N, C-alpha and C positions, 0 to 999 in steps of 0.2 A: 504493499499499499504506500501511498504518498505520505509525506509529513507536512506539517504546517510550520511556517517560519514567519517571524515579524519582519517589517520592512527594513529595519536597521541591519539585521543579519543577512537579509536577502541582498542588499546593496553591497555589503562587505564580502559576500561569498565569491564574487567574480564569475559566477555561473551565468550562462546565457539565459535570457528572459523571454518567455513567450507570452504575448498579450492576446487573449482569445476573444476580446471584444470586437464589435463590428468595425469595418473600415472607417466609418464616420466618427465613431468614438475615438479611434486611434488617431485620426487626423487632428481632432480637437486637442489632444494632448496625450503623451505617453512617456513612459520611463525612457530616457535617452539610451539608445543602442538596443532597445528591445525589438523583437520581431513580431509582426502581426500575423497570426494564423487564426482568422476569425471562425468561430462556430457558425455564425449566421452572417449573411450579407446584410446591408442596411435594410433592404426590402424585406428580407425574411425576419429580421428582428422586429420590424414594424408589424408584420403579420402576427407574430407570436404575441406582441403587446395588445393588439386588437382583440385577439381571441381571449386573452387573459381578462380584459375589461368587459367584453361583451358576453363571454360564456363563463369560464371558471379557470382557476389555476391548474386543475387537473387536465383540462382540455388544452391549455397552453403548453403544458409539459409534454403531453402526447404529441402535439404538433411539432414541438421542438425535436423530439426523438426521431420523428419521421423525416424531418429535414436533415438532421445530422447523420443518420445511419449510413447513407450512401457515401458520406465523406470520410468515414473513419479510417479507411486505408490510406487515403491521401494525407490525413492529419499525421499519421505515423511517418510517412515518407518525408513530409516537410519538417517534422520535428527532428528527425535523424540528421537532416541537413544542418539545422540550427545547432543541435547538440550531438555531435558525432560520438562523444564520450558517454552518452546516455545519462548525463546528469544535467538537470534543467530546473528552472523556476517558472511557475505558471501563475497567471493571475487574470482576473476579470475586473469588473468595477468594484465589487465589495467582497470578493473572495467567496462568492456564492455558488449557485448550481452550475453555471457555465464552466468556471475554472475547475471546480471539483470533478465534474464529469470528464473533462479533458485530462486532468491529472490522473484520474483513476484509469482511464483508457491507456495512457502511456505506461503507467506502472504495471499494468496487466499484460503489456506487450513488449517486454524486454528492457524497459528503462530502469536502471539500477538505483537512481537517486532522483526522485521527483518531489519538489517542494512547492507548496502552495502558499502564496503571500496572504497572511491573515489581514483581512480588511481590504485586500485588493488595491487597485489603483487609487481608491479614495484615501487609503492610509498613506500612500506615497505623497499625495498632494498635501496632506496635513503635515507630513514630515518636511516637505519642501518649505511650506509656509513658516513653520517653526524654525527651520534652519536659518532663514534670513535674519532672524533676531539674535543670532549668535554674535559674540564679540569679535569683530574684525575691523581693521582700519583701512580706509580708502585714501588714495591720493587722486585728485582730479586734474586732468590736463585740459586747460581751457585755451581759447584763442579764437580769433575771427575766422570766418569761413575762408577756406583756401590755404590755411596755415599748414596743412598736411599733418594734422594731429594723429590720425589713424596710423600713418606711416611712421611717425615718431614712436608711437606706442609699440609697434612691431619691432623697431630698433631697440627700444628699452627691454622688450622681451628677450631679444637675442643676447642682450647684455646681462641677463640673469634676473631682471625685475619681474615681478608677478603682474600679469596684465589680463584683463577681461575686455575683449573687443565686442562691445554691445552691438555695434552696427553690423558686424559680421554675423552675430547670432540672429539678428533681426532681418538680415538680407536687405538692408536699407541704410543709406548714408545720412538720413536724418533731415533732408531738405526737400524742397519741391522737386529737385532733380535727383533725389536720393534713390529712387527706384529704378533708374535707367541702368540697364545691363545686369540687373540683379535677378536672382531666382525668386520664386513666389515666397512671400513672407509666411512664417509660421503663425499660428494663433497666439494671442497673448499668453494663454495657458502654457503652450509649448515653449514659448520664449522664456517664461519663468523657469520651466524645467531645464532648459539649456543653460540658463544663468546659474541655476543650482549646480548643475554638473561641473561647470567651470569653477565656481566658488568653493565647492566641497573638496576640490583637489588642491586648494591653496594652503599654504602654511600661515596660520593666523598670527604667528609671531612677527610676520613681516607685513608691510602694507601691500595693498593691491591697487594697481593703477587702472583707472577707467577714463574715458573721454567725457568731457562735459556734454550732457545731452539734456534736452527737454524731457518731460515725462513720457511723451510719445516718440518712438523711433519708427516713423512711418505709421502703420496701424498697430504696431506692438506697443504695449504700455509697460514701462519698467516697474518691477515689483515695488510695492509701496514702501516697505521698510528699507529696502536697498536704496531707493531714491532719496528717502529722508536722510540716510547716511551720506549720500553723495552731496546733499545740500549743506551738511554740517562739516564735510571734510575740507582740509586745506586744498585750495585750488591754485595751480601754477599756470598762469596765463602767459602764453607766448605772444609777443607783439612783433609782427612782421609787416613791412611796408605793403600797402595795398597793391602796388604794381607787381610785386613778387608773388603775391597771392593770386592775382589774376593770371599770371603766367602759369602757376601751378594748376589752376582750374582748366586752362586751355589744354595742358598736357593730359588732364584727366578726362575731359569731355569732348575734345575736338573730333574724335573718331566715332562719336556716338551718332545714332540716327538723328538727322536734322529735325524730322517731324516730332520725335520725342522731346527734343530740346525746345521746340516751338510750343508744344503742349505744356511743358513745365513752366515756360515763361508766362503763358497765359494763366496758369494757376495762381501766380502772384501779381497779376496785372493790377488789381485794385490797390495793392500795397506799393507797387512801383509807380503807379500813375500812368494814364493813357499815353502821354507824350514819351515817357521813358520806355514803355513797352514797344511802342511803334519804332523808336530808334533801335532798340535791341533787336527787333525782328528784321529791320533793315540791315543791320550789321551781320545778322545771322545769314541773310540771303547773300551777302557779299563774302561770306566765309571769314569775316573779321571777328573771330572768337574772343580776341583780347578785349575789344570794346564791349562785346556782349557781357563778358565777365565783369568788367568794371561797373557796368550799369547794375547788374544784379548785386554786386557787392555793396552798392549804395543802400539797397534795402536790407541785406543781411547784416551789414555792420551796424546799422541803426538798431535793428531788432536785437542783436546780441548785446549792444551797449545797454539797452533797456533792461535786459535780463541781469547784466552785471551790476546794475545799479541797485538790485534787490539783494545782492550778496553782502555778507559781513566783510567790510573792507579789511578788518584785522586778520582775516583768514584767506586773503587773496594776495598772491605774490606774483609780481610781474617780471618777466624775463625778456629782455630786448634781444631780438635776433635779426640778422640782416637779410636772410634769404630762406628758402625752403629746402635746404640740404638736410634731409631727414637724419642721416647718420651723425653729421656734425651737431645738429640741434639736439639730438638725444644725448650726446656726450656733454654738451654745454648744460643741459638740464641736470644731468648727473653731477657735474662739477658744482652747479649752483646748490644742489642739495647737500653736498659735502661741506660747503662753506656756510651753511645756515647756522 
């Protein structure tokens, strides 16, 4: 028979995890690196739910068995691919009938170590929420748009600093242009799960670097406790001339689809003003990306300064930099920290 394990031990075990919930549930949020082998499709799950409400629990269970029975052999095949050593963790939403039936099937058909997560995915979500309240310290890298903050964070990571790249986890660069060239964004729930995965791997005796972000990174919302810690953390603001930042944006976006750039400009048209938008669109038609960047920076610089005005000035440290050489800038930031 299978055994029951709590979420803490399950995460520490290192065993592969099979999530037997429906594909829609899995897309909404799942344990990072888990594999979805659904008992029911989204449509089948809906059918079972309707029978449960309109007829009875017994009728819903009977329908569930009829749906699942033809899939049993395939469940074993897929599970052996996920867990070739025949040791695996299984869960559903609350550790109920779906995961119990799946775990029992595996244990009766050659799997030597099958563990069921007590409380299922729901217990994982509570664990994630509680984890963000742990004692850890953040350092926030701030700076105007085009400063190359993400690139600097990557350099700091190479130098041995702990870094969480929130924009990479969200598949978005955080501006009206931030979705260009990116994969589909995860749900906010899954974004939190990915943040947890990164944070839980950190050494809390050392600080963790993150980029200054608004609460929303695209459609993803930063977990509340973590965001509050970001607001209270020391912020190191790099100050780079606008022209240098415009050149950086040209390198980053000049090869992007022009229609997508146009659509992004129109998203901020009210904030830029009609005259500036028209100028930017004209420059875009002429392939003058530098002047497009300068116009957009007029808006983004103003918006960022408004945000900066809300920060505790005693917790904001400015670092003057001459250009967007990311490696050199990371070294200068590290030197600044050493001299604090």
